[in-house]
C-alpha positions as CSV (number, residue, x, y, z in Angstrom):
1,M,94.4,116.8,129.7
2,N,96.3,117.0,126.5
3,I,96.6,114.1,124.0
4,S,99.5,112.9,121.9
5,A,99.5,110.1,119.3
6,Q,102.2,108.3,117.3
7,V,101.7,105.7,114.7
8,L,104.5,103.3,113.5
9,D,104.4,101.2,110.3
10,G,105.2,97.6,111.2
11,V,105.7,96.6,107.6
12,Y,108.4,99.0,106.7
13,G,109.7,99.7,110.3
14,R,109.2,103.5,110.1
15,P,106.8,106.2,111.3
16,A,103.4,106.1,109.5
17,S,103.3,109.5,107.9
18,G,100.1,110.8,106.2
19,L,97.7,108.6,108.2
20,R,94.3,110.3,108.8
21,V,93.1,110.4,112.4
22,R,89.9,111.5,114.1
23,L,89.3,112.5,117.7
24,E,85.8,112.0,119.0
25,Q,84.1,112.5,122.3
26,S,81.0,110.7,123.6
27,V,78.2,113.2,124.2
28,N,74.9,111.7,125.4
29,G,75.8,108.3,124.0
30,L,76.8,109.6,120.5
31,W,80.2,110.2,119.1
32,D,80.9,113.9,118.4
33,D,83.8,114.7,116.0
34,I,86.1,117.2,117.8
35,G,89.2,117.0,115.7
36,R,90.8,115.7,112.6
37,A,94.5,115.5,111.8
38,E,97.1,113.7,109.8
39,T,100.3,112.2,111.1
40,D,103.5,114.1,110.3
41,G,106.8,112.7,109.0
42,E,107.5,111.2,112.4
43,G,104.1,109.5,112.6
44,N,102.9,112.0,115.3
45,V,99.7,114.0,115.6
46,S,101.0,117.2,117.0
47,K,97.8,119.2,116.2
48,W,96.1,118.1,119.5
49,A,99.1,118.7,121.8
50,E,97.6,122.0,122.9
51,S,94.0,120.9,123.1
52,R,92.5,120.6,126.6
53,L,90.2,117.7,127.1
54,S,87.8,117.5,130.0
55,R,86.8,114.3,131.8
56,G,84.8,111.9,129.8
57,L,84.8,109.1,127.2
58,Y,86.8,109.6,124.0
59,R,88.0,107.6,121.0
60,V,90.7,108.0,118.4
61,V,90.0,106.5,114.9
62,F,93.0,105.7,112.8
63,D,92.2,105.4,109.1
64,S,94.5,102.4,108.2
65,D,92.6,101.6,105.0
66,Y,93.5,105.0,103.5
67,Y,97.1,104.7,104.7
68,F,97.7,101.2,103.3
69,S,95.8,101.8,100.1
70,G,98.2,104.6,99.4
71,L,101.0,102.0,99.6
72,G,99.2,99.6,97.3
73,I,98.3,97.2,100.2
74,E,94.9,96.1,101.3
75,A,94.3,96.3,105.1
76,I,92.2,93.8,107.0
77,Y,91.3,96.4,109.5
78,P,90.1,99.5,107.7
79,E,90.0,101.5,110.9
80,I,91.7,101.1,114.2
81,V,89.6,102.5,117.1
82,V,91.0,103.3,120.5
83,V,88.4,104.1,123.1
84,F,89.6,105.6,126.4
85,R,88.3,107.5,129.5
86,I,89.8,110.6,130.9
87,R,89.5,110.8,134.7
88,E,91.8,113.7,135.4
89,E,92.1,117.0,133.6
90,S,95.8,117.4,134.1
91,G,98.6,115.7,132.3
92,V,99.1,114.1,128.9
93,C,97.6,110.9,127.6
94,Q,99.8,109.1,125.1
95,I,98.5,106.7,122.4
96,L,100.9,104.6,120.4
97,I,99.9,102.4,117.5
98,M,102.0,99.8,115.7
99,L,100.1,98.8,112.6
100,S,100.4,96.4,109.7
101,P,97.8,95.3,107.1
102,S,96.6,92.3,109.2
103,T,97.4,93.3,112.8
104,Y,97.9,96.2,115.2
105,S,98.9,96.8,118.8
106,T,98.2,99.7,121.0
107,Y,99.7,101.4,124.0
108,F,97.9,104.0,126.2
109,G,99.6,105.8,129.0
110,T,99.4,109.0,130.9
111,R,102.1,111.3,132.3
112,S,101.8,114.4,134.5
């Protein structure tokens, strides 16, 4: 399965570019860092589009503290963590985050 992520800035109503993101996989109950990226000008993480993920438990960690401090704003949630399980190895999982300094919402979906 491939993964795609997009982050939108709810304060300014635009893509959140330059946000640091980590992809981790659960291995024997511990989180193993398997990829790091930064959102592009459209708020997308395109670096992982070609990565093939096997079945298992994963999480994506969005560094909202770093992003908002660059804008001169203090974030209540320094990190936004989305934990998910891959059950099938085909298709694409999509993660969408809408963030602001004091709240966030997530969407997780899959497509073949």
